[in-house]
VMD Tcl script that builds the backbone (N, CA, C; Angstrom):
set m [mol new atoms 324]
animate dup $m
set s [atomselect $m all]
$s set {name element resname resid chain x y z} {
  {N N MET 1 A 136.834 117.820 86.393}
  {CA C MET 1 A 136.573 116.740 85.486}
  {C C MET 1 A 135.269 115.685 85.899}
  {N N LEU 2 A 135.200 115.703 87.299}
  {CA C LEU 2 A 134.180 114.532 87.647}
  {C C LEU 2 A 132.447 115.079 87.512}
  {N N ILE 3 A 132.629 116.403 87.882}
  {CA C ILE 3 A 131.470 117.636 87.842}
  {C C ILE 3 A 131.052 117.516 86.389}
  {N N ARG 4 A 131.847 117.401 85.125}
  {CA C ARG 4 A 131.437 117.744 83.735}
  {C C ARG 4 A 130.975 115.987 83.317}
  {N N LEU 5 A 131.654 114.933 84.322}
  {CA C LEU 5 A 131.136 113.523 84.157}
  {C C LEU 5 A 130.074 113.242 84.305}
  {N N GLY 6 A 129.216 113.805 85.990}
  {CA C GLY 6 A 128.258 113.879 86.300}
  {C C GLY 6 A 127.107 114.468 85.477}
  {N N ALA 7 A 127.434 115.345 85.001}
  {CA C ALA 7 A 126.615 116.411 84.447}
  {C C ALA 7 A 126.342 115.665 82.847}
  {N N ILE 8 A 127.195 115.005 81.960}
  {CA C ILE 8 A 126.947 114.500 81.294}
  {C C ILE 8 A 125.963 113.054 81.021}
  {N N MET 9 A 126.215 112.355 82.149}
  {CA C MET 9 A 125.833 111.068 82.821}
  {C C MET 9 A 124.211 111.356 83.017}
  {N N SER 10 A 123.810 112.624 83.436}
  {CA C SER 10 A 122.443 113.305 84.313}
  {C C SER 10 A 121.468 113.741 82.744}
  {N N LEU 11 A 122.474 114.198 81.571}
  {CA C LEU 11 A 121.777 114.071 80.716}
  {C C LEU 11 A 121.249 112.943 79.908}
  {N N VAL 12 A 122.186 112.273 79.869}
  {CA C VAL 12 A 122.032 110.578 79.209}
  {C C VAL 12 A 121.078 109.980 79.652}
  {N N LEU 13 A 120.733 110.087 81.094}
  {CA C LEU 13 A 119.626 109.519 81.825}
  {C C LEU 13 A 118.610 110.029 81.604}
  {N N LEU 14 A 118.123 111.327 81.723}
  {CA C LEU 14 A 117.010 112.376 81.055}
  {C C LEU 14 A 117.006 112.357 79.839}
  {N N LEU 15 A 117.329 112.089 78.780}
  {CA C LEU 15 A 116.963 111.788 77.176}
  {C C LEU 15 A 116.020 111.220 76.884}
  {N N PRO 16 A 116.350 110.036 77.613}
  {CA C PRO 16 A 114.918 109.127 76.821}
  {C C PRO 16 A 113.385 109.689 77.684}
  {N N ALA 17 A 113.584 110.513 78.598}
  {CA C ALA 17 A 112.307 110.958 78.648}
  {C C ALA 17 A 111.471 111.613 77.910}
  {N N CYS 18 A 112.143 112.419 76.926}
  {CA C CYS 18 A 111.638 112.813 76.125}
  {C C CYS 18 A 112.429 112.187 74.273}
  {N N SER 19 A 111.378 112.086 73.618}
  {CA C SER 19 A 111.185 111.819 72.677}
  {C C SER 19 A 112.083 113.202 71.751}
  {N N THR 20 A 112.769 112.689 70.674}
  {CA C THR 20 A 113.556 113.788 69.347}
  {C C THR 20 A 112.187 114.613 69.148}
  {N N GLY 21 A 111.022 113.390 68.696}
  {CA C GLY 21 A 110.140 114.592 67.972}
  {C C GLY 21 A 109.721 115.449 69.274}
  {N N GLN 22 A 109.767 115.062 70.701}
  {CA C GLN 22 A 108.847 116.529 71.615}
  {C C GLN 22 A 110.132 117.571 71.250}
  {N N LEU 23 A 111.109 117.004 71.384}
  {CA C LEU 23 A 112.337 118.340 71.490}
  {C C LEU 23 A 112.851 118.856 70.546}
  {N N VAL 24 A 112.383 118.330 68.785}
  {CA C VAL 24 A 112.252 119.380 68.429}
  {C C VAL 24 A 110.563 120.191 67.841}
  {N N ALA 25 A 109.766 119.289 68.286}
  {CA C ALA 25 A 108.577 120.397 68.379}
  {C C ALA 25 A 108.613 121.732 69.391}
  {N N ARG 26 A 109.143 121.192 70.935}
  {CA C ARG 26 A 109.631 122.275 71.474}
  {C C ARG 26 A 110.410 123.463 70.804}
  {N N GLY 27 A 111.163 122.769 70.397}
  {CA C GLY 27 A 112.246 123.778 69.441}
  {C C GLY 27 A 112.003 124.725 68.726}
  {N N ALA 28 A 110.575 124.310 68.598}
  {CA C ALA 28 A 109.908 125.172 67.129}
  {C C ALA 28 A 108.793 126.110 67.834}
  {N N ALA 29 A 108.812 126.243 69.049}
  {CA C ALA 29 A 107.816 127.496 69.567}
  {C C ALA 29 A 108.145 129.047 68.951}
  {N N PRO 30 A 109.297 129.297 68.901}
  {CA C PRO 30 A 109.533 130.491 68.895}
  {C C PRO 30 A 109.597 130.732 67.423}
  {N N LEU 31 A 109.317 129.882 66.529}
  {CA C LEU 31 A 109.367 130.135 65.259}
  {C C LEU 31 A 107.505 130.271 64.825}
  {N N ILE 32 A 106.817 129.302 65.631}
  {CA C ILE 32 A 105.323 129.090 65.766}
  {C C ILE 32 A 104.851 130.809 66.413}
  {N N ASP 33 A 105.601 131.167 66.891}
  {CA C ASP 33 A 104.964 132.334 67.584}
  {C C ASP 33 A 105.165 133.483 66.454}
  {N N ASN 34 A 106.413 133.574 65.518}
  {CA C ASN 34 A 106.731 134.261 64.680}
  {C C ASN 34 A 106.060 134.225 63.364}
  {N N GLY 35 A 105.454 133.004 63.397}
  {CA C GLY 35 A 104.675 132.614 62.186}
  {C C GLY 35 A 102.850 133.084 62.709}
  {N N VAL 36 A 102.663 133.042 63.745}
  {CA C VAL 36 A 101.262 133.613 64.361}
  {C C VAL 36 A 101.401 135.098 64.161}
  {N N THR 37 A 102.574 135.815 64.461}
  {CA C THR 37 A 102.521 136.994 64.407}
  {C C THR 37 A 102.566 137.647 62.972}
  {N N ALA 38 A 103.228 136.792 62.174}
  {CA C ALA 38 A 103.536 137.402 60.870}
  {C C ALA 38 A 102.098 137.005 59.720}
  {N N MET 39 A 101.646 136.326 60.602}
  {CA C MET 39 A 100.029 135.962 59.896}
  {C C MET 39 A 99.091 136.959 60.222}
  {N N ASN 40 A 99.166 137.381 61.398}
  {CA C ASN 40 A 98.684 138.436 62.214}
  {C C ASN 40 A 98.750 139.970 61.149}
  {N N ARG 41 A 99.847 139.946 60.563}
  {CA C ARG 41 A 100.123 141.429 60.110}
  {C C ARG 41 A 99.529 141.434 58.758}
  {N N GLU 42 A 99.418 140.034 58.187}
  {CA C GLU 42 A 99.265 139.901 56.756}
  {C C GLU 42 A 98.111 140.883 55.967}
  {N N THR 43 A 98.260 141.552 55.247}
  {CA C THR 43 A 97.333 142.288 54.715}
  {C C THR 43 A 96.410 142.046 53.466}
  {N N ASP 44 A 97.491 141.009 52.507}
  {CA C ASP 44 A 96.970 140.143 51.387}
  {C C ASP 44 A 95.880 139.226 52.156}
  {N N LEU 45 A 94.904 138.969 51.928}
  {CA C LEU 45 A 93.871 138.099 52.213}
  {C C LEU 45 A 94.355 136.989 51.500}
  {N N GLY 46 A 94.649 136.989 50.367}
  {CA C GLY 46 A 94.330 135.649 49.166}
  {C C GLY 46 A 95.767 134.694 49.751}
  {N N LEU 47 A 96.961 135.721 50.108}
  {CA C LEU 47 A 97.833 134.977 50.555}
  {C C LEU 47 A 97.752 134.375 51.842}
  {N N ALA 48 A 96.984 134.694 52.721}
  {CA C ALA 48 A 96.582 134.077 54.007}
  {C C ALA 48 A 95.854 132.864 53.634}
  {N N GLN 49 A 94.869 133.485 53.244}
  {CA C GLN 49 A 94.247 132.200 52.946}
  {C C GLN 49 A 94.375 131.064 52.265}
  {N N ALA 50 A 95.443 131.059 51.313}
  {CA C ALA 50 A 96.379 129.891 50.860}
  {C C ALA 50 A 97.174 129.579 51.831}
  {N N SER 51 A 97.854 130.141 52.773}
  {CA C SER 51 A 98.955 129.531 53.449}
  {C C SER 51 A 98.336 128.919 54.748}
  {N N MET 52 A 97.353 129.137 55.050}
  {CA C MET 52 A 96.850 129.092 56.684}
  {C C MET 52 A 96.572 127.318 56.948}
  {N N PRO 53 A 96.233 126.779 55.439}
  {CA C PRO 53 A 95.887 125.584 55.440}
  {C C PRO 53 A 97.374 124.383 56.003}
  {N N ALA 54 A 98.311 125.029 55.281}
  {CA C ALA 54 A 99.553 124.151 55.268}
  {C C ALA 54 A 99.973 124.329 57.096}
  {N N ASN 55 A 99.874 125.777 57.381}
  {CA C ASN 55 A 100.488 126.146 58.793}
  {C C ASN 55 A 99.335 125.512 59.915}
  {N N LEU 56 A 98.557 125.154 59.856}
  {CA C LEU 56 A 97.325 124.859 60.398}
  {C C LEU 56 A 97.868 123.180 60.782}
  {N N LYS 57 A 98.296 122.340 59.129}
  {CA C LYS 57 A 98.644 120.767 59.479}
  {C C LYS 57 A 99.996 120.517 59.820}
  {N N MET 58 A 101.064 122.018 60.234}
  {CA C MET 58 A 101.747 121.545 60.335}
  {C C MET 58 A 101.795 121.881 62.056}
  {N N LEU 59 A 100.895 122.637 62.672}
  {CA C LEU 59 A 100.366 122.534 64.022}
  {C C LEU 59 A 100.248 121.155 64.436}
  {N N GLU 60 A 99.422 120.723 63.545}
  {CA C GLU 60 A 98.644 119.216 63.675}
  {C C GLU 60 A 99.906 118.435 64.178}
  {N N ALA 61 A 100.706 118.248 63.089}
  {CA C ALA 61 A 102.161 117.253 63.348}
  {C C ALA 61 A 102.882 117.529 64.646}
  {N N LEU 62 A 103.304 118.845 64.900}
  {CA C LEU 62 A 104.062 119.108 66.087}
  {C C LEU 62 A 102.814 118.577 67.097}
  {N N LEU 63 A 101.650 118.610 67.059}
  {CA C LEU 63 A 101.019 118.057 68.357}
  {C C LEU 63 A 101.053 116.323 67.794}
  {N N ILE 64 A 101.459 115.654 66.955}
  {CA C ILE 64 A 101.390 114.238 67.009}
  {C C ILE 64 A 102.687 114.075 67.736}
  {N N ALA 65 A 103.721 115.075 67.526}
  {CA C ALA 65 A 104.814 114.894 68.546}
  {C C ALA 65 A 105.140 114.892 70.146}
  {N N ASP 66 A 104.425 116.064 70.148}
  {CA C ASP 66 A 103.911 116.577 71.686}
  {C C ASP 66 A 102.555 117.160 72.126}
  {N N PRO 67 A 101.828 115.929 72.501}
  {CA C PRO 67 A 100.247 115.818 72.461}
  {C C PRO 67 A 99.774 116.656 73.672}
  {N N ASP 68 A 100.545 116.968 74.530}
  {CA C ASP 68 A 100.660 117.836 75.805}
  {C C ASP 68 A 100.876 119.368 75.788}
  {N N ASN 69 A 101.135 119.509 74.492}
  {CA C ASN 69 A 101.455 120.887 74.337}
  {C C ASN 69 A 100.699 122.012 74.459}
  {N N MET 70 A 100.242 122.678 75.392}
  {CA C MET 70 A 99.014 123.702 75.436}
  {C C MET 70 A 99.451 124.578 74.642}
  {N N ALA 71 A 100.081 125.245 74.628}
  {CA C ALA 71 A 100.343 126.781 73.738}
  {C C ALA 71 A 100.160 125.995 72.252}
  {N N TYR 72 A 100.752 124.683 71.329}
  {CA C TYR 72 A 100.430 124.393 70.051}
  {C C TYR 72 A 98.637 124.495 70.031}
  {N N GLN 73 A 98.051 123.479 71.225}
  {CA C GLN 73 A 96.920 123.062 70.925}
  {C C GLN 73 A 95.889 124.614 71.309}
  {N N LEU 74 A 96.859 125.524 71.300}
  {CA C LEU 74 A 95.362 126.786 71.817}
  {C C LEU 74 A 95.970 127.910 70.302}
  {N N GLN 75 A 96.683 127.503 69.935}
  {CA C GLN 75 A 97.874 127.936 68.546}
  {C C GLN 75 A 96.540 127.142 67.327}
  {N N ALA 76 A 96.292 126.123 67.798}
  {CA C ALA 76 A 95.650 125.317 66.415}
  {C C ALA 76 A 94.236 125.701 66.432}
  {N N ALA 77 A 93.776 125.768 67.886}
  {CA C ALA 77 A 92.001 126.060 68.023}
  {C C ALA 77 A 92.225 127.372 67.723}
  {N N MET 78 A 92.593 128.253 67.599}
  {CA C MET 78 A 92.414 129.435 67.243}
  {C C MET 78 A 92.619 129.421 66.040}
  {N N GLY 79 A 93.799 129.138 65.690}
  {CA C GLY 79 A 93.963 128.971 63.826}
  {C C GLY 79 A 92.749 128.760 63.191}
  {N N PHE 80 A 92.415 127.034 63.708}
  {CA C PHE 80 A 90.796 126.681 62.752}
  {C C PHE 80 A 89.880 127.505 62.964}
  {N N TYR 81 A 89.515 128.218 63.979}
  {CA C TYR 81 A 88.366 128.990 64.203}
  {C C TYR 81 A 88.645 130.428 63.122}
  {N N GLY 82 A 89.572 131.385 63.373}
  {CA C GLY 82 A 89.640 131.937 62.577}
  {C C GLY 82 A 90.319 131.826 61.178}
  {N N TYR 83 A 90.608 130.610 60.258}
  {CA C TYR 83 A 90.711 130.274 59.269}
  {C C TYR 83 A 88.901 129.986 58.720}
  {N N THR 84 A 88.338 129.061 59.478}
  {CA C THR 84 A 86.746 128.886 59.265}
  {C C THR 84 A 85.955 129.944 59.263}
  {N N LEU 85 A 86.343 131.164 60.342}
  {CA C LEU 85 A 85.308 132.393 60.154}
  {C C LEU 85 A 85.703 133.095 58.610}
  {N N ALA 86 A 86.739 133.371 58.548}
  {CA C ALA 86 A 87.229 133.996 57.526}
  {C C ALA 86 A 87.059 133.824 56.202}
  {N N PHE 87 A 87.430 132.422 55.985}
  {CA C PHE 87 A 87.283 132.177 54.360}
  {C C PHE 87 A 86.186 130.743 54.150}
  {N N VAL 88 A 85.892 130.353 55.132}
  {CA C VAL 88 A 85.204 128.979 55.025}
  {C C VAL 88 A 83.840 128.915 55.389}
  {N N GLU 89 A 83.203 129.453 56.374}
  {CA C GLU 89 A 81.527 129.970 56.625}
  {C C GLU 89 A 80.856 129.838 55.752}
  {N N SER 90 A 81.093 131.283 54.914}
  {CA C SER 90 A 80.141 132.052 54.009}
  {C C SER 90 A 80.023 130.937 52.891}
  {N N ALA 91 A 80.798 130.339 52.451}
  {CA C ALA 91 A 81.012 129.597 51.178}
  {C C ALA 91 A 80.556 128.171 51.109}
  {N N ASN 92 A 80.655 127.735 52.649}
  {CA C ASN 92 A 80.214 126.048 52.698}
  {C C ASN 92 A 80.270 125.854 54.264}
  {N N PRO 93 A 78.948 126.064 54.583}
  {CA C PRO 93 A 78.651 125.594 56.136}
  {C C PRO 93 A 78.604 124.572 56.595}
  {N N GLU 94 A 78.514 123.635 55.652}
  {CA C GLU 94 A 78.978 122.255 56.342}
  {C C GLU 94 A 80.111 121.758 56.365}
  {N N ARG 95 A 81.635 122.028 55.749}
  {CA C ARG 95 A 82.635 122.341 55.537}
  {C C ARG 95 A 83.015 122.841 57.108}
  {N N ALA 96 A 82.179 124.008 57.328}
  {CA C ALA 96 A 82.736 125.221 58.112}
  {C C ALA 96 A 82.727 124.296 59.558}
  {N N ALA 97 A 81.630 123.798 60.027}
  {CA C ALA 97 A 81.175 122.618 61.245}
  {C C ALA 97 A 82.137 121.794 61.570}
  {N N GLY 98 A 82.682 121.257 60.637}
  {CA C GLY 98 A 83.838 120.017 60.900}
  {C C GLY 98 A 84.761 121.316 61.159}
  {N N LEU 99 A 85.021 122.178 60.450}
  {CA C LEU 99 A 86.587 122.674 61.300}
  {C C LEU 99 A 86.196 123.503 62.281}
  {N N TYR 100 A 84.923 123.775 62.955}
  {CA C TYR 100 A 84.781 124.427 64.055}
  {C C TYR 100 A 85.034 123.393 65.024}
  {N N ARG 101 A 84.387 122.013 64.913}
  {CA C ARG 101 A 84.713 121.129 65.584}
  {C C ARG 101 A 85.821 120.822 66.131}
  {N N ARG 102 A 87.191 120.700 64.854}
  {CA C ARG 102 A 88.480 120.636 64.885}
  {C C ARG 102 A 88.728 121.463 65.735}
  {N N ALA 103 A 88.605 122.995 65.681}
  {CA C ALA 103 A 89.045 123.976 66.512}
  {C C ALA 103 A 88.330 123.536 68.086}
  {N N ARG 104 A 87.327 123.321 68.373}
  {CA C ARG 104 A 86.612 123.211 69.314}
  {C C ARG 104 A 87.571 121.922 70.054}
  {N N ALA 105 A 87.650 121.064 69.504}
  {CA C ALA 105 A 88.485 119.709 69.829}
  {C C ALA 105 A 89.903 120.243 70.512}
  {N N HIS 106 A 90.467 120.848 69.693}
  {CA C HIS 106 A 92.088 121.547 70.463}
  {C C HIS 106 A 91.772 122.126 71.548}
  {N N ALA 107 A 90.607 123.082 71.575}
  {CA C ALA 107 A 90.612 124.002 72.354}
  {C C ALA 107 A 90.261 123.189 73.894}
  {N N LEU 108 A 89.762 122.132 73.821}
  {CA C LEU 108 A 89.508 121.166 75.185}
  {C C LEU 108 A 90.648 120.690 75.298}
}
mol reanalyze $m
mol bondsrecalc $m
mol representation Tube
mol addrep $m
């Protein structure tokens, strides 16, 4: 009983160190990895083009909750770069430059 009480007290003391947002963001990591895998397997380029902006914004939302998450930073950098190269650069070079800057900012 004392061991269980000690474990509970330890958890209560450690919880304030992580915000709820950080806990949710870190818990979403497997889903993000699966999403990247699904996107890499996508054969319908129209579907990929339509869905990538929402996925990129979701990554940025997760980074707001957990800004030091290097895995999310890397995914965001690769996502912005890939989206821009595949779907934006040839049609709109000016917009592409801004998106490449965002990709670079996530990479640094």
